[in-house]
C-alpha positions, -999 to 999 in steps of 0.1 A, spaced: 621 907 340 657 918 333 664 931 299 686 911 275 718 925 261 715 954 238 678 957 245 670 926 225 639 906 235 646 880 262 647 846 246 625 818 259 640 783 265 627 758 240 626 721 247 645 699 223 618 677 207 644 649 201 656 648 237 629 623 247 638 600 219 675 602 228 666 593 264 646 563 252 673 551 228 700 555 256 678 536 280 672 507 256 709 504 249 720 504 286 692 482 298 699 457 270 736 455 280 734 458 318 698 450 329 672 474 343 683 473 380 720 479 372 713 511 352 709 544 369 691 576 358 725 593 358 739 568 333 708 571 311 712 609 312 749 608 304 743 584 274 716 608 262 738 638 265 719 654 294 721 655 332 703 627 351 680 653 366 671 665 331 653 632 325 627 641 351 615 669 328 602 641 306 597 611 329 587 607 365 610 577 372 633 551 357 603 528 355 584 554 335 612 554 309 608 517 306 570 520 303 574 546 276 598 523 257 574 494 259 543 514 250 561 525 219 570 489 209 535 475 213 518 505 198 540 504 167 532 467 163 495 473 168 495 502 143 513 481 117 490 452 123 459 474 118 473 489 86 479 454 72 443 443 81 429 475 66 447 472 33 444 435 23 415 411 20 438 382 14 440 364 47 471 344 39 488 375 26 479 394 58 494 367 79 525 367 58 529 404 64 524 400 101 552 374 101 574 398 82 567 426 107 575 404 137 607 391 120 618 427 113 612 437 149 634 408 161 661 413 136 663 450 130 653 461 166 670 431 184 683 453 213 648 467 220 631 434 216 655 419 241 648 446 266 610 442 261 612 404 267 636 405 296 623 435 315 585 437 312 582 420 347 602 449 362 573 473 355 548 485 381 519 460 382 494 483 366 516 491 337 526 455 332 489 444 331 481 472 306 509 463 283 500 426 285 464 435 275 479 453 244 499 422 237 468 400 238 451 424 213 480 421 190 480 383 192 443 381 189 444 391 152 470 364 145 446 338 162 417 351 141 436 347 109 449 312 118 413 302 127 401 313 93 430 296 74 433 264 95 397 251 99 412 218 112 423 236 144 402 244 174 404 279 188 427 266 216 449 248 191 451 280 170 462 300 200 489 274 208 502 275 172 503 314 173 523 314 205 546 287 190 553 308 159 560 339 179 584 319 200 601 306 169 605 341 155 619 355 188 643 326 194 674 346 182 669 370 211 684 344 234 716 336 215 738 352 188 732 333 156 761 348 138 740 349 106 738 378 82 705 397 88 690 389 54 697 352 59 682 353 94 651 370 81 647 343 55 652 314 80 628 329 106 601 335 80 605 299 67 603 286 103 572 307 111 554 294 80 563 258 88 549 261 124 517 277 111 513 250 85 499 276 60 512 279 24 513 316 14 
């Protein structure tokens, strides 16, 4: 190995721990604006401040970038959900906290939520199936809580209500409301509670 200048020890190249996060953030922004198929690896790299080829040190393909984004989304939701369930015995309060988490995802992470909703079908089949299984696990806890709190509903009816409330919360992903974020949070929370028919 050649000696470094002045006899100093040769330095080893260290990987920027934030680079992967920059790639994911850049991909989320570009895909939200242009769509998955219209975005190239080179564009993602340029937006992340690296060469397109540099992305392949972290991800095997453009689809792999999208998969990593979506895994992070659903894993964060599952983690927050489990934390809620582990820290409160009040079922109505737990459901209210789940509503708040979903509302926050849609309002504060609107761009990422749009990408998730619009692009999940562009993933390889195996990844799409795996992520949808995670989605079902996330929604299953909502269904369980609604079953406990709404004894007048059958299991099928409870599932229908849960999907309706998620749809209500995610409705601003398809149009620009023009509302201030705090007002939008309040309205979506109110709408979710109304669909659920549960007083918290």
